[in-house]
C-alpha positions, -999 to 999 in steps of 0.1 A, spaced: 366 -226 91 399 -222 110 408 -256 124 418 -242 157 385 -224 162 367 -256 151 387 -275 177 376 -251 204 339 -257 193 343 -294 194 360 -293 228 331 -271 240 307 -298 229 326 -324 249 324 -303 281 334 -271 297 367 -283 312 379 -294 278 369 -260 264 390 -242 290 420 -263 281 414 -257 244 414 -220 249 447 -221 269 466 -244 246 474 -248 209 448 -273 198 441 -285 162 413 -307 148 424 -332 121 409 -362 104 410 -386 74 384 -401 52 392 -428 26 361 -445 10 361 -468 -19 339 -489 -41 353 -524 -41 347 -556 -61 364 -586 -43 365 -622 -53 372 -649 -27 384 -682 -41 404 -713 -35 386 -726 -5 355 -747 3 358 -755 39 330 -760 65 330 -736 95 305 -744 122 286 -766 97 283 -738 71 302 -743 38 321 -712 26 318 -717 -12 347 -710 -36 344 -682 -61 323 -657 -42 323 -622 -57 311 -592 -36 305 -556 -43 313 -535 -12 315 -499 0 344 -497 24 361 -469 44 398 -475 53 405 -464 89 384 -432 89 393 -411 119 392 -377 135 412 -363 164 423 -334 185 460 -327 191 477 -298 209 506 -286 229 514 -259 255 548 -242 262 554 -246 300 586 -225 300 622 -236 306 622 -256 274 594 -279 286 563 -286 264 532 -306 273 514 -322 244 484 -345 238 465 -364 211 430 -379 212 421 -399 181 389 -417 174 376 -440 147 344 -435 127 320 -456 107 307 -435 78 292 -465 60 268 -472 88 286 -501 106 278 -502 143 307 -492 166 307 -527 182 321 -543 151 353 -524 156 360 -533 192 373 -502 210 384 -484 177 351 -466 173 349 -452 208 362 -417 218 400 -420 220 400 -455 207 428 -449 183 463 -434 190 457 -413 221 482 -401 246 495 -373 268 532 -364 273 560 -339 279 591 -331 258 622 -311 263 659 -312 252 663 -346 268 636 -362 247 600 -370 254 578 -392 275 542 -401 265 516 -425 279 482 -438 267 471 -462 240 491 -459 208 513 -476 182 545 -492 197 581 -484 188 583 -517 168 553 -510 147 566 -475 137 593 -492 116 566 -499 90 565 -461 85 602 -462 76 599 -486 46 563 -479 35 562 -460 2 525 -467 -8 496 -444 1 468 -466 -12 466 -504 -6 498 -506 14 515 -536 29 519 -527 65 499 -547 91 489 -575 67 517 -600 62 543 -577 77 538 -576 115 516 -608 113 484 -586 110 474 -557 132 458 -555 167 446 -530 193 441 -535 230 456 -549 262 477 -580 264 456 -612 259 443 -628 291 437 -665 294 411 -659 320 390 -637 297 400 -647 262 373 -626 245 354 -593 248 335 -593 281 298 -593 283 285 -560 296 294 -550 331 294 -585 345 330 -593 336 320 -628 324 333 -640 291 306 -657 270 310 -694 273 335 -693 301 333 -690 339 352 -699 370 340 -726 395 324 -698 414 304 -687 384 323 -655 376 357 -644 365 381 -621 382 373 -584 382 402 -575 358 383 -592 330 363 -560 326 392 -540 312 397 -529 276 394 -551 245 423 -576 243 448 -576 215 456 -604 190 480 -628 207 502 -633 175 505 -597 161 536 -577 162 521 -546 147 502 -531 177 483 -502 191 488 -511 227 467 -500 257 484 -489 290 515 -481 271 544 -458 282 572 -448 258 604 -427 260 620 -412 228 655 -397 227 661 -363 210 672 -363 174 710 -369 175 725 -364 141 694 -381 125 692 -409 151 662 -413 173 658 -442 198 625 -454 214 617 -478 243 582 -486 255 564 -510 277 527 -519 284 518 -520 320 507 -554 333 471 -545 341 460 -581 336 486 -597 359 471 -623 382 472 -612 419 455 -643 432 449 -680 422 420 -684 446 387 -693 428 405 -691 395 398 -716 367 435 -721 365 436 -738 399 413 -765 384 424 -768 348 461 -763 352 471 -769 389 507 -759 397 509 -734 368 527 -701 374 506 -670 379 498 -652 346 522 -623 344 521 -606 309 550 -584 298 554 -563 267 586 -544 257 592 -526 224 624 -509 211 633 -490 179 662 -471 165 657 -450 134 679 -428 113 672 -403 85 696 -382 65 691 -366 31 672 -389 8 677 -420 30 660 -434 61 664 -467 79 653 -484 111 655 -515 133 629 -527 158 628 -554 185 599 -564 206 591 -591 232 558 -605 244 555 -627 275 524 -647 283 505 -635 252 496 -670 241 489 -683 275 460 -707 282 445 -725 312 449 -760 296 466 -786 317 503 -786 312 504 -752 294 533 -727 299 515 -695 309 544 -670 304 562 -682 274 581 -655 254 577 -644 218 602 -621 200 601 -600 169 630 -583 150 625 -560 120 646 -538 98 637 -515 69 648 -486 48 636 -462 21 653 -442 -6 637 -410 -19 652 -404 -54 632 -373 -62 607 -387 -88 597 -414 -64 606 -437 -35 617 -473 -30 613 -491 3 622 -525 16 615 -543 49 622 -576 66 613 -593 99 617 -625 118 591 -635 144 599 -662 169 570 -677 190 581 -697 220 566 -730 232 535 -725 253 529 -762 260 548 -781 286 572 -808 275 546 -835 284 525 -821 255 531 -813 219 552 -782 216 536 -753 196 565 -729 190 574 -717 155 592 -690 135 580 -668 107 601 -647 82 584 -619 62 596 -594 37 583 -566 15 594 -543 -13 574 -514 -25 577 -481 -42 561 -451 -60 568 -430 -91 554 -396 -100 543 -397 -136 529 -361 -135 525 -332 -111 493 -348 -98 496 -385 -106 516 -412 -88 518 -449 -95 526 -472 -66 533 -510 -64 543 -534 -37 549 -571 -30 551 -588 4 556 -625 12 560 -650 40 570 -686 36 548 -694 66 556 -711 99 589 -729 101 609 -747 129 575 -758 143 570 -778 175 554 -813 172 519 -798 179 520 -780 145 521 -800 113 519 -794 75 491 -821 72 469 -801 96 477 -768 78 493 -753 109 530 -754 97 550 -752 66 538 -744 31 501 -743 38 507 -713 61 526 -693 35 511 -662 17 520 -634 -6 504 -601 -15 507 -578 -46 493 -544 -49 491 -518 -77 476 -483 -74 473 -450 -91 467 -418 -70 456 -385 -85 458 -354 -64 428 -330 -68 443 -307 -41 467 -308 -12 441 -326 9 419 -345 -16 426 -372 -41 412 -400 -62 427 -434 -66 423 -468 -83 439 -499 -70 442 -536 -76 452 -561 -49 458 -599 -48 464 -619 -16 474 -655 -23 469 -676 8 483 -711 7 463 -740 23 439 -768 17 407 -783 31 424 -789 64 434 -753 70 460 -727 60 469 -690 58 442 -664 65 459 -631 57 434 -604 49 431 -566 48 432 -550 82 397 -538 92 386 -550 58 350 -556 47 333 -589 56 347 -618 35 336 -654 30 339 -668 65 309 -689 77 291 -684 45 298 -646 44 283 -639 78 315 -629 96 349 -612 88 382 -630 83 389 -658 59 386 -695 58 422 -709 56 436 -710 21 412 -684 6 427 -661 -21 414 -625 -24 414 -605 -56 402 -569 -53 395 -540 -76 387 -506 -61 382 -469 -69 381 -444 -40 382 -408 -28 405 -396 1 403 -364 20 424 -351 49 415 -322 71 
């Protein structure tokens, strides 16, 4: 079926106003399925979490779908060189997982979704979508199966609003009350009922309430600047738990700015990104600094030599001290790097490989120590991936892949790098996702991908 006609049908199912827009504009339906059978071994850690021991050497057989999604995108010529455009992208759970396990990813429009206008001066768009900084990963990435973006590079991935110290978790229903947390009056401020909050440490983000401007292509150069609006800014300290726990602290005022400059010409492409977070690691603890600043800088490039591609990336993340001088400082730096590439061995077959590494947290404040597994060598990690992709058509392909994540650490703690949106691992005896610190992960998988 023609995708434009199918898009009209989908829009009609969503409501008559959407149908009218679909008929007037150029609308396309698209999507991606990537399912694999995976055998994973979790080893190197035997740490108790909430009284449950996560044993070393667990092997699991899993069916996992990598970021399955569908969406509608379209545009309309408004005349005078002005074009309106939109995208609404949503996640899916074909393996039967409930939507709630994915936060807001599985809801309608929970992935990259926006509306905007473009003309000769560039484009503006607004919504919830990947930041300018995170797009640098697309410059250096050369692997289509088991890639390295969003794991070590970017310090994992996240989706949502800026973290909020007065909510600090997904809210419970319509009450706005975070489980296990309440103000002296018994409820939290009304802005705790907003979207799911993002990871406080991640620099690879799909950000809510985000506005971005992109320049036109100028001899291969494109610049981007974006900011997330401070929806969770405190407007009052009255009846706020901060007034009790941290008297005299500044009002919580999160800020998020993201910048990127990319260039492409012939077989080469390169980019540099810079991003700042303010107040992302804020807390209500006595003496805490509620609006400390974190900064990320990344560069990357890729060479397409015809038979294949080679890409490299590097980044430095600096996290400011969020504890007052009377306490133990908790700032630190992380440096990450990646090299990856692919090579066509036949018209249908491509071999890809990649290696990424971080030495872990360095230049740590006194509140982070190697003995506790919160600084230095125990927080380091590396990842190696090897895959073979075989195209069955332009839209469908088979693949086989091997991956190994080596997380440093010991019984006191350590690194917990893991596949983004990956299957459940060995945390709390296998009952939750994520890893116990220091757990290594070895994976073998075969899968089928289809784009429409």
